[in-house]
C-alpha positions in Angstrom: -4.0 21.1 14.1 -4.6 17.0 14.1 -2.1 14.7 14.5 -1.1 11.3 14.8 0.9 9.1 18.1 3.0 6.6 15.3 3.9 3.4 17.1 6.6 1.9 14.5 7.9 -1.8 15.5 11.6 -2.3 14.2 14.2 0.5 14.4 17.2 -0.8 11.7 17.6 0.4 8.1 13.6 0.9 6.9 12.5 2.0 11.0 15.2 4.4 10.2 14.1 5.4 7.6 10.6 5.5 8.3 11.1 7.3 11.6 13.1 10.2 8.8 9.5 10.5 6.3 7.3 10.3 9.3 9.8 13.8 10.8 10.0 15.3 7.4 6.1 14.6 6.6 5.2 18.4 8.1 8.1 19.3 5.3 6.8 18.2 2.2 3.1 18.2 2.4 2.2 21.4 3.7 0.4 22.0 5.2 0.0 18.8 6.4 -3.3 17.1 7.0 -2.1 16.1 10.1 0.9 16.7 12.0 2.4 12.5 12.7 4.3 12.6 16.5 6.7 9.7 17.3 5.4 8.6 20.7 7.1 4.8 20.0 10.0 3.2 18.6 10.3 -0.6 19.4 13.3 -3.4 18.5 14.0 -6.3 20.5 17.6 -5.5 20.8 17.2 -3.5 23.9 19.9 -1.6 22.9 19.1 -0.4 19.5 15.0 0.6 20.7 17.2 2.8 23.3 19.5 4.7 20.6 17.1 4.7 18.4 14.5 6.3 21.2 17.3 9.1 20.6 18.3 9.1 18.0 15.0 10.0 15.9 13.0 12.0 18.9 11.0 9.0 20.0 9.0 9.6 23.4 9.7 6.0 24.5 10.8 2.4 24.0 10.3 -1.2 23.5 11.7 -4.9 22.9 7.5 -6.0 22.3 5.3 -4.8 19.8 2.3 -5.5 21.8 3.4 -2.9 23.9 2.7 -0.5 20.4 -0.9 -2.5 19.5 -2.2 -2.3 22.6 -1.4 1.8 24.1 -4.7 3.0 23.7 -2.8 6.3 22.9 -1.0 4.8 19.0 -3.1 5.5 16.5 -0.9 4.7 13.7 1.4 1.7 13.8 4.1 1.0 11.2 5.9 -2.4 10.3 9.3 -2.5 9.5 10.2 -6.1 10.5 11.4 -9.0 9.3 8.9 -10.3 6.6 7.8 -13.5 8.6 6.9 -11.1 11.7 4.6 -8.6 9.9 1.1 -10.4 8.9 0.9 -10.8 13.3 1.7 -7.7 13.9 -0.5 -6.0 11.0 -4.0 -8.1 12.1 -3.1 -7.5 15.7 -3.0 -3.6 14.9 -5.6 -3.9 13.1 -7.6 -5.3 15.2 -6.7 -2.9 17.8 -8.1 -0.8 16.4 -4.8 1.4 14.9 -4.0 2.4 10.2 -1.4 0.5 9.3 1.7 1.2 7.0 3.6 -2.2 6.5 6.9 -2.6 5.1 7.1 -4.8 1.7 7.3 -7.6 0.8 3.4 -7.1 2.6 4.1 -10.8 3.8 6.5 -14.0 3.3 3.4 -16.2 2.3 0.5 -16.4 0.4 -1.6 -17.3 3.4 -0.2 -15.1 5.8 -1.0 -12.3 2.7 -5.4 -12.7 1.6 -4.5 -13.3 6.2 -3.9 -9.6 6.3 -6.3 -8.0 3.1 -9.4 -9.6 5.7 -8.2 -7.5 8.0 -8.0 -4.7 6.7 -11.1 -4.7 5.1 -12.8 -5.3 8.5 -10.8 -2.4 9.7 -11.6 -0.2 6.9 -15.0 -0.6 7.6 -14.1 0.7 11.6 -12.5 3.6 9.3 -8.8 2.7 9.3 -6.4 2.4 6.8 -3.6 -0.6 6.1 -1.2 0.4 3.6 1.9 -1.4 2.4 4.8 0.4 2.2 2.6 4.0 0.9 3.9 7.5 2.1 1.6 9.1 5.4 -0.2 11.4 3.3 -2.7 8.8 2.4 -3.3 8.0 6.3 -3.5 11.0 7.5 -5.3 12.6 4.7 -8.3 9.8 5.3 -8.5 10.5 8.9 
């Protein structure tokens, strides 16, 4: 069965929700089109990142989202950070060839949202998907 390696940025409340969602997805959508693998979780607070790694079963943790974006093993970047940093992370991840799931709202400004949409259009031409607060199934069914 196909596997998708997940890098999750932001281990707060929504990061926890996404972690549980990724873990449970194959139970709800069977047969699963792909199985998420919890590779790396990131938080700017080292203790929170380390705790989330252990609690949710990620293979590793980090404190810089760029480690996830630059990791060639990561297929999907899940963005669960405060709204004002969604755009920078999403655009970098899309430019790095990752699928992106971004928690809502998509961005703090219209300019950021437009830049994200443009990056998503370009990534789509390379077969990459970007969704705002969507289920993993929409990614796995198209990969």
